[in-house]
Kinemage of the C-alpha trace (Angstrom):
@kinemage 1
@onewidth
@group {chain A} dominant
@subgroup {mainchain}
@vectorlist {calphas} color= white
{ca unk a 1} P 34.457 27.268 6.909
{ca unk a 2} L 33.523 25.385 10.077
{ca unk a 3} L 35.486 24.575 13.162
{ca unk a 4} L 36.605 20.885 13.344
{ca unk a 5} L 38.863 20.790 16.416
{ca unk a 6} L 39.731 22.979 19.303
{ca unk a 7} L 42.670 22.239 21.673
{ca unk a 8} L 44.112 24.330 24.622
{ca unk a 9} L 47.784 23.645 25.346
{ca unk a 10} L 48.424 24.150 29.103
{ca unk a 11} L 51.532 26.305 29.887
{ca unk a 12} L 54.818 24.644 28.838
{ca unk a 13} L 53.443 21.823 26.737
{ca unk a 14} L 53.121 20.809 23.207
{ca unk a 15} L 50.998 18.717 20.792
{ca unk a 16} L 50.959 17.434 17.147
{ca unk a 17} L 48.331 16.623 14.637
{ca unk a 18} L 47.777 16.540 10.923
{ca unk a 19} L 46.463 19.354 8.856
{ca unk a 20} L 45.104 18.793 5.342
{ca unk a 21} L 45.599 20.955 2.433
{ca unk a 22} L 43.053 23.863 2.490
{ca unk a 23} L 42.466 23.643 6.052
{ca unk a 24} L 42.990 26.645 8.337
{ca unk a 25} L 44.880 26.647 11.609
{ca unk a 26} L 44.229 29.386 14.021
{ca unk a 27} L 46.659 30.014 16.892
{ca unk a 28} L 45.290 32.192 19.648
{ca unk a 29} L 47.057 33.729 22.541
{ca unk a 30} L 43.950 33.658 25.050
{ca unk a 31} L 45.696 35.430 27.849
{ca unk a 32} L 48.373 37.761 26.244
{ca unk a 33} L 52.149 37.701 25.937
{ca unk a 34} L 52.518 33.995 25.276
{ca unk a 35} L 54.582 32.632 22.410
{ca unk a 36} L 53.742 29.504 20.453
{ca unk a 37} L 56.382 27.437 18.637
{ca unk a 38} L 55.077 26.097 15.258
{ca unk a 39} L 56.771 23.444 13.015
{ca unk a 40} L 55.387 21.501 10.213
{ca unk a 41} L 56.393 18.513 7.972
{ca unk a 42} L 55.132 17.255 4.512
{ca unk a 43} L 52.895 14.352 5.280
{ca unk a 44} L 54.144 12.412 2.079
{ca unk a 45} L 57.801 13.161 2.979
{ca unk a 46} L 59.150 13.594 6.581
{ca unk a 47} L 62.375 14.944 5.056
{ca unk a 48} L 60.533 18.053 3.997
{ca unk a 49} L 60.011 20.676 6.758
{ca unk a 50} L 59.008 24.211 7.366
{ca unk a 51} L 62.116 26.312 6.557
{ca unk a 52} L 63.016 29.753 7.965
{ca unk a 53} L 65.768 30.216 5.566
{ca unk a 54} L 63.746 29.693 2.419
{ca unk a 55} L 60.746 31.709 3.788
{ca unk a 56} L 62.999 34.534 4.817
{ca unk a 57} L 64.802 34.549 1.397
{ca unk a 58} L 61.593 34.506 -0.757
{ca unk a 59} L 59.776 37.218 1.539
{ca unk a 60} L 62.751 39.306 1.827
{ca unk a 61} L 61.827 40.001 5.401
{ca unk a 62} L 62.508 38.321 8.887
{ca unk a 63} L 59.006 39.659 9.966
{ca unk a 64} L 56.378 37.432 8.057
{ca unk a 65} L 52.731 38.515 8.452
{ca unk a 66} L 49.453 38.468 6.658
{ca unk a 67} L 49.871 37.653 2.889
{ca unk a 68} L 53.257 35.912 3.219
{ca unk a 69} L 53.874 32.338 2.124
{ca unk a 70} L 55.816 30.178 4.407
{ca unk a 71} L 58.003 27.557 2.413
{ca unk a 72} L 59.576 24.238 2.868
{ca unk a 73} L 63.287 23.394 2.547
{ca unk a 74} L 62.327 21.992 -0.898
{ca unk a 75} L 60.932 25.532 -1.843
{ca unk a 76} L 57.366 24.342 -1.934
{ca unk a 77} L 54.577 26.581 -0.176
{ca unk a 78} L 53.489 25.018 3.095
{ca unk a 79} L 51.283 27.822 4.700
{ca unk a 80} L 49.746 31.249 3.745
{ca unk a 81} L 49.149 33.549 6.562
{ca unk a 82} L 45.605 34.634 6.196
{ca unk a 83} L 45.073 36.756 9.355
{ca unk a 84} L 47.464 38.421 11.831
{ca unk a 85} L 46.285 40.663 14.519
{ca unk a 86} L 49.828 41.154 16.095
{ca unk a 87} L 52.184 41.650 13.177
{ca unk a 88} L 55.313 40.645 15.039
{ca unk a 89} L 56.637 36.952 15.121
{ca unk a 90} L 60.243 35.440 15.128
{ca unk a 91} L 61.569 33.022 12.529
{ca unk a 92} L 65.318 33.214 13.515
{ca unk a 93} L 65.538 31.449 16.758
{ca unk a 94} L 65.371 27.661 17.392
{ca unk a 95} L 62.891 26.134 20.014
{ca unk a 96} L 64.192 26.481 23.510
{ca unk a 97} L 65.908 23.168 24.596
{ca unk a 98} L 67.518 21.684 27.772
{ca unk a 99} L 70.956 22.865 26.359
{ca unk a 100} L 69.684 26.385 25.852
{ca unk a 101} L 68.627 26.676 29.462
{ca unk a 102} L 72.074 25.278 30.698
{ca unk a 103} L 74.044 27.770 28.412
{ca unk a 104} L 71.903 30.982 28.410
{ca unk a 105} L 69.833 30.504 31.807
{ca unk a 106} L 72.539 28.790 33.573
{ca unk a 107} L 70.119 26.236 34.901
{ca unk a 108} L 71.216 22.980 36.539
{ca unk a 109} L 67.872 21.211 37.143
{ca unk a 110} L 65.518 20.009 34.269
{ca unk a 111} L 63.465 22.720 32.558
{ca unk a 112} L 60.591 22.163 30.457
{ca unk a 113} L 61.435 23.004 26.728
{ca unk a 114} L 59.774 23.552 23.460
{ca unk a 115} L 62.139 21.271 21.785
{ca unk a 116} L 61.398 18.355 24.160
{ca unk a 117} L 57.713 19.055 23.899
{ca unk a 118} L 57.849 18.958 20.253
{ca unk a 119} L 60.093 15.826 19.989
{ca unk a 120} L 57.787 13.969 22.285
{ca unk a 121} L 54.527 15.060 20.496
{ca unk a 122} L 56.001 14.467 16.807
{ca unk a 123} L 57.656 11.059 17.780
{ca unk a 124} L 54.324 8.953 17.241
{ca unk a 125} L 53.970 10.623 13.900
{ca unk a 126} L 57.320 9.371 12.504
{ca unk a 127} L 59.408 12.760 13.168
{ca unk a 128} L 62.856 12.190 14.615
{ca unk a 129} L 64.020 14.908 17.055
{ca unk a 130} L 67.078 15.723 14.879
{ca unk a 131} L 64.864 16.709 12.112
{ca unk a 132} L 62.982 19.441 14.075
{ca unk a 133} L 64.092 22.702 12.309
{ca unk a 134} L 63.915 26.500 13.435
{ca unk a 135} L 60.309 26.974 14.476
{ca unk a 136} L 57.981 30.008 13.480
{ca unk a 137} L 57.842 31.507 17.005
{ca unk a 138} L 54.312 32.986 16.963
{ca unk a 139} L 53.931 36.081 18.900
{ca unk a 140} L 57.674 36.180 19.713
{ca unk a 141} L 59.059 39.857 19.749
{ca unk a 142} L 62.694 39.829 18.550
{ca unk a 143} L 64.417 42.989 17.681
{ca unk a 144} L 67.607 42.984 15.718
{ca unk a 145} L 70.077 45.835 16.415
{ca unk a 146} L 72.081 47.891 13.957
{ca unk a 147} L 75.113 45.726 15.075
{ca unk a 148} L 73.244 42.423 14.568
{ca unk a 149} L 72.574 41.593 18.314
{ca unk a 150} L 69.324 40.362 19.306
{ca unk a 151} L 66.860 41.591 21.821
{ca unk a 152} L 63.915 39.739 23.210
{ca unk a 153} L 61.187 42.014 24.235
{ca unk a 154} L 57.734 40.951 25.633
{ca unk a 155} L 55.277 39.778 23.056
{ca unk a 156} L 52.984 42.329 21.632
{ca unk a 157} L 50.068 39.882 21.677
{ca unk a 158} L 47.196 40.630 23.985
{ca unk a 159} L 44.304 38.404 25.057
{ca unk a 160} L 42.572 37.098 22.053
{ca unk a 161} L 45.048 38.011 19.376
{ca unk a 162} L 45.663 35.242 16.751
{ca unk a 163} L 47.468 34.234 13.622
{ca unk a 164} L 45.481 32.141 11.044
{ca unk a 165} L 47.327 29.938 8.314
{ca unk a 166} L 46.051 28.017 5.431
{ca unk a 167} L 47.726 24.778 4.706
{ca unk a 168} L 49.070 24.588 1.124
{ca unk a 169} L 49.817 20.843 1.391
{ca unk a 170} L 49.001 17.972 3.735
{ca unk a 171} L 50.942 18.522 6.810
{ca unk a 172} L 52.114 17.069 10.108
{ca unk a 173} L 52.081 19.937 12.496
{ca unk a 174} L 53.858 20.400 16.024
{ca unk a 175} L 52.878 23.580 18.318
{ca unk a 176} L 53.848 24.520 21.733
{ca unk a 177} L 52.931 26.810 24.542
{ca unk a 178} L 56.573 28.087 24.808
{ca unk a 179} L 58.648 27.330 27.994
{ca unk a 180} L 61.230 30.088 27.951
{ca unk a 181} L 60.791 32.810 30.644
{ca unk a 182} L 62.440 35.569 28.595
{ca unk a 183} L 60.217 34.908 25.469
{ca unk a 184} L 57.058 35.166 27.454
{ca unk a 185} L 57.835 38.320 29.829
{ca unk a 186} L 58.632 35.967 32.733
{ca unk a 187} L 55.281 33.995 32.838
{ca unk a 188} L 53.820 30.885 31.402
{ca unk a 189} L 50.286 30.710 29.954
{ca unk a 190} L 48.181 28.473 27.685
{ca unk a 191} L 47.799 28.633 23.842
{ca unk a 192} L 44.658 27.735 21.973
{ca unk a 193} L 44.609 26.242 18.492
{ca unk a 194} L 41.802 25.677 16.342
{ca unk a 195} L 41.447 23.782 12.975
{ca unk a 196} L 38.933 24.956 10.390
{ca unk a 197} L 37.703 22.903 7.575
{ca unk a 198} L 38.856 23.683 3.863
{ca unk a 199} L 36.463 25.962 1.997
{ca unk a 200} L 34.952 24.742 -1.328
């Protein structure tokens, strides 16, 4: 397995690229306490995307980690998690959006958001904004209370922590360095992504 590409996402930005079946995607938190939103679409069918609902249903847990398969809305495997040095990620909440900052944060000025960053990065690859699903929010620490309420705590990730996934089909992938203050313990930092060739 050899490194074929490395990208650093500056704070509050996003990018998109293609990942071929068998390749490995490594998402790294270089500084600690920074969330990365990840979504994916089948390269041969843009209406097939990474599904939190299917994945949670088949895994029987909301906390996916090493060994879990991430499924598409067509119930086909998209990713397998090979490595996870943190063990806590969120697959419940949608990417932060301009509307979210208005409703939850009560902001009136424009605020960078993961949804806008994903929509901008994915558009040249044929992905329409209204097809962007709930993202896998890597390193995001969401606790579900006994009454069903959600509490967003600081990410457990420290500098150098990572999540490595193997692509189970050819994919279009979007990732961000999350733009929401609450998700990242009040600060914004970069995210590193590395792509490794498929093993023989």
